N, C-alpha and C positions, 0 to 999 in steps of 0.2 A: 197400844190398843189397835192402831192402824195395821201393825204387822200381823196381829192375830186375825183381824178381819180379812186381810189380804190372803193369808195362808188358808183360812177357812174357805174363802171364795175359790181359790185355786184348787183346793182339795175337792170341793163340791163339783166344780167344772170337770176336773179330771175323772172323778168317779162317774159323773153323768156321761162323759165322753166314752169311757170304757164300757159302761153299761149299754149305751146306744150302739157302740161299735160291735159288740157281740159279748155274749156271756162266756164264750170259750176261752178268751185270753185269761180271765180270772181263774177258770178251772185249770187251765194249763199252768198258770203261775202257782197255784196251790199244789198241783200234782208234782211240779218241778221241785218245789220246796220240800214236800214230803219225801220224795224219792232221793233227793240229795242228802237229806238228814237221816234217812232210814236205810240207806243202801247197805250199811254194815250189818243190818239184821238178817241179811241173806246168809251170813255165817252161822246163824242159828237155824233158820228155816231149812236150808238145803240139807244139812246133815240129818235133821229130823225127818224130812220128807223121804230122803234116801233110805234111812233106817226103816221107816214104815213100809216102804215099797220093797226093799231088798232084805237087809239084815244089818246088825250092829257094825260089823267090820266094814261093810260098804259105806255105811253112814259116816264112820270115822275116817275113811280114806277118800273115796270118791265124793261123798257128800261135802266134806270140807273143801275140796278142790272146786266143786261146783259152787259152793258158797262164796269162795274168793272171787271166782269169775263173775258170777251173777251180781255180787256186791259192787264190783267195778263197773259192770254194765249198767246196773240200776242207778248208781251215783252219776255216771256219765250221761245217761238219758235225762236224769233230773236236772243236771247242769244245762243240758241242751234246752229243755223245756223252760228253765228260768231265763236263759239268754234270749230265746226266740218267742217268749209269750206275747209280745206286742204284735207280732206278725200274724195276720189272720190265717186261720187254718182253712185249708180247702174244703169244699163241700164233701161230706162223707168221710172226713178225717177220723181215723181210729188211733188210739194211743199206740206208741211204739212198742211198749212192753205189755204183755198180758200175763198175769193180772196187772192192773194199773198200779197197785200199791203192794208192798211186800207181803202183807198178811191179808190180802183181799182174795182168798181162795187159793187153790193149788193151780199149778201150770198144767 
């Protein structure tokens, strides 16, 4: 029972600290987790977007290459956000990638 109480108090303190510290670390943590987990979806998005903008052949060639590249970039940026989430973001900080999430609009 003491362990449960201690863990609960530590969790409340940590959440209170993070909330007082800034909301941006939690947003950065969530964005990092989402981009790390969904980076591979660029393999779907980029061929689709390229096909829409150009044609099917471009989508199946250039789009797939863009998907591989953007998938690696999105996953890497996600890992970066996960690792650095406790570090306060400078004033006026903008996410590294636009759009922030893989299916949050087109580039």
